[in-house]
C-alpha positions as CSV (number, residue, x, y, z in Angstrom):
1,M,-12.8,-22.4,7.3
2,A,-9.9,-22.9,9.7
3,L,-8.4,-19.9,11.6
4,F,-5.2,-21.7,12.3
5,G,-5.3,-20.1,15.9
6,A,-4.3,-16.8,14.6
7,F,-6.0,-13.6,14.1
8,M,-5.3,-9.9,13.5
9,R,-6.4,-6.9,15.6
10,G,-9.5,-5.3,14.5
11,T,-11.0,-8.8,14.0
12,F,-12.9,-11.1,16.3
13,G,-13.4,-8.2,18.9
14,L,-9.8,-7.2,19.4
15,P,-9.5,-3.3,19.0
16,K,-8.0,-1.9,15.9
17,P,-4.4,-0.6,16.6
18,D,-4.1,3.2,16.7
19,K,-3.0,4.7,13.4
20,Q,-0.4,6.8,15.2
21,A,1.1,3.8,16.6
22,V,1.2,2.0,13.3
23,D,2.8,5.2,11.6
24,R,5.4,5.3,14.2
25,V,6.5,1.7,13.8
26,K,6.5,2.3,9.9
27,E,8.8,5.2,10.5
28,L,11.1,3.1,12.9
29,A,11.3,0.6,10.3
30,R,12.1,3.1,7.6
31,S,14.8,4.4,9.7
32,A,16.3,1.0,10.8
33,L,16.4,-0.3,7.3
34,Q,17.5,3.0,5.8
35,A,14.8,2.4,3.1
36,S,14.3,4.3,0.0
37,P,11.0,6.6,-0.2
38,D,9.7,3.8,-2.8
39,T,9.7,1.1,-0.1
40,A,6.2,0.4,1.5
41,F,5.5,-0.9,4.9
42,A,2.4,-2.7,6.3
43,V,2.4,-3.1,10.1
44,N,-0.1,-5.4,12.0
45,E,-0.4,-6.9,15.3
46,I,-1.4,-10.6,15.3
47,A,-2.7,-12.6,18.3
48,C,-1.8,-16.4,18.3
49,N,-3.4,-18.8,20.8
50,D,-0.9,-21.6,19.9
51,P,1.2,-22.4,23.0
52,G,4.4,-21.9,20.9
53,C,3.4,-18.4,20.1
54,P,4.4,-15.2,22.1
55,G,0.7,-14.2,22.4
56,I,0.6,-11.1,20.5
57,E,3.4,-10.2,18.1
58,T,3.9,-7.2,15.7
59,V,4.6,-8.2,12.1
60,I,6.3,-5.7,9.7
61,L,5.9,-6.4,6.0
62,V,8.8,-4.6,4.1
63,M,7.9,-4.2,0.3
64,E,10.8,-2.9,-1.7
65,P,10.6,-2.5,-5.5
66,G,12.2,-5.4,-7.3
67,R,12.6,-7.4,-4.1
68,K,10.5,-10.2,-2.5
69,T,8.4,-8.9,0.4
70,R,9.9,-9.6,3.8
71,A,8.1,-10.2,7.1
72,L,9.8,-9.0,10.2
73,K,8.2,-10.6,13.3
74,I,8.5,-9.0,16.7
75,P,7.3,-10.7,19.8
76,K,5.9,-7.6,21.4
77,T,2.8,-5.4,21.1
78,L,2.8,-2.6,18.6
79,D,3.1,0.0,21.4
80,E,6.2,-1.8,22.9
81,V,8.1,-1.8,19.5
82,V,11.4,0.1,19.4
83,E,14.0,0.5,16.6
84,Q,16.4,-2.0,18.3
85,D,13.5,-4.7,18.0
86,I,13.4,-4.1,14.3
87,L,17.2,-4.4,14.0
88,A,17.1,-7.6,15.9
89,A,14.4,-9.0,13.7
90,L,16.4,-8.3,10.6
91,D,19.2,-10.5,12.0
92,G,16.8,-13.3,12.9
């Protein structure tokens, strides 16, 4: 089984992200996207050992009813993410 150089926090010895930090980023995403209450979010930190990767990035999955799931990738740790980063990821 290949790992493709990427793994999530909470796996392979990285500490699991703080629930409050995850919830904070979910609320920032909900606000930035002006999402409906039916929209669900999943937030993870992913570490990548590939030289082309930013090291650790935050990935926000946006799951809106009736729409394809979107992944917003922010090249920062979970604790560093601000609403402006989410807005920038929407444009990219």
